[in-house]
N, C-alpha and C positions, 0 to 999 in steps of 0.2 A: 481431516479438516472439520474445526472445531467452532464452536459456537461464540468463541471470543477471539479477538486478533490474536495470530501467533507472533509472537516476538523473534524477528529476525537480526542476525548479527553477520558481521564480516565473515565470521567462521562458516555458519550454516547457511548462507545465501544461495550460493550456487547448487548445494544438494537439494536445497527446497525447491528451487525454481526447477530444477529438473525433474523433481518427482511428482509437480503438479502443472497441469496442463494450462490452467488459467488463475494468474495470482494478482491481487491487487495490493500494492506495498504503498502505506502512507509512511513517507520519509518525514520526520517530526523532530523536536526537540522539547524538553521540559520547561526552557525558560520562554517558549513561543506562544503567546496568548492565543493566535488564531490556531494553533496546533491544538491547544487544549479545548478550545471550541470545537474543532472538529471530532474530536475523540469520541463524543457519545456516536455520531453519526457512523463512524467507523465500526464502533462496537454494535450498532444496530445493523450494519452490513454483515459482519461476520456473523451474528445470527441468523439473520434472513436467508443469507446465501450459503449456509453451512452444507457441506455436501455436493455444492456446486462450483463454489470458488473459494481459493483459499485467501483469506483477508488477513493481512500482515502489516506490522509495523516497525519500522527501522529508525532508530534513534540516531540522527546524524553526528551528533557529538561523540557517542560512543563508538561509532561504526564509520568512519570517513573513508575508508577505502570505497565502500560500495557506493556511497553518497558521490563520490568523486567520479568512479566510473559511470554513473547516471547523469552525471553534470547537473546536478541537483545544488543550484544557486541560491533558490528563495525556498521557505518553507511557510505552510505545508506545500509538498508536492507529492500528487498521487500518481503512481505510474502504473498501468496496467500491462500486465506482461502476460503474453499467450505464447505457449511453445518455446519458451526460453528466449523471445524477442519482445522488445516493447513495442505494445501496438496503439497506446494510448496515453495522455499526461493531463492532468489538471493540475494548475498551478494556483494556489490561495485556497481561500476559504470559500465554498461554494454550496448551493443548497443540494439537497440529498438527490433531488431528481436528476441533476447533472453526472452522478457517480452512478445512478442507477441507468441511465441512457448509454453511459460509455461501458458499463458492464453487458447490458443485453445487445448492443452493438456487437460485441466479440463473444457471445456465448453460442 
């Protein structure tokens, strides 16, 4: 677990999720303004939660299979995965507190 977001891909997704009990995944794209606005919050979460939660990013354009599997139709979408199952989802750009609350609920 690092101090910056881990970059997930279709190729490493399953293995990464299997090896980490709690993962926050930011589904994003480079052309998405709200995704770019959320990026600093995701980076802060990665730093603040290092050692407790794996905070990761997945580019939906480069990794469509995983985005489709999770039925991500709007971005940014943040999915919280605990023990390989989705336990929470936040769609759209939200205040940091909403992500913190979701994490605290599942830690």
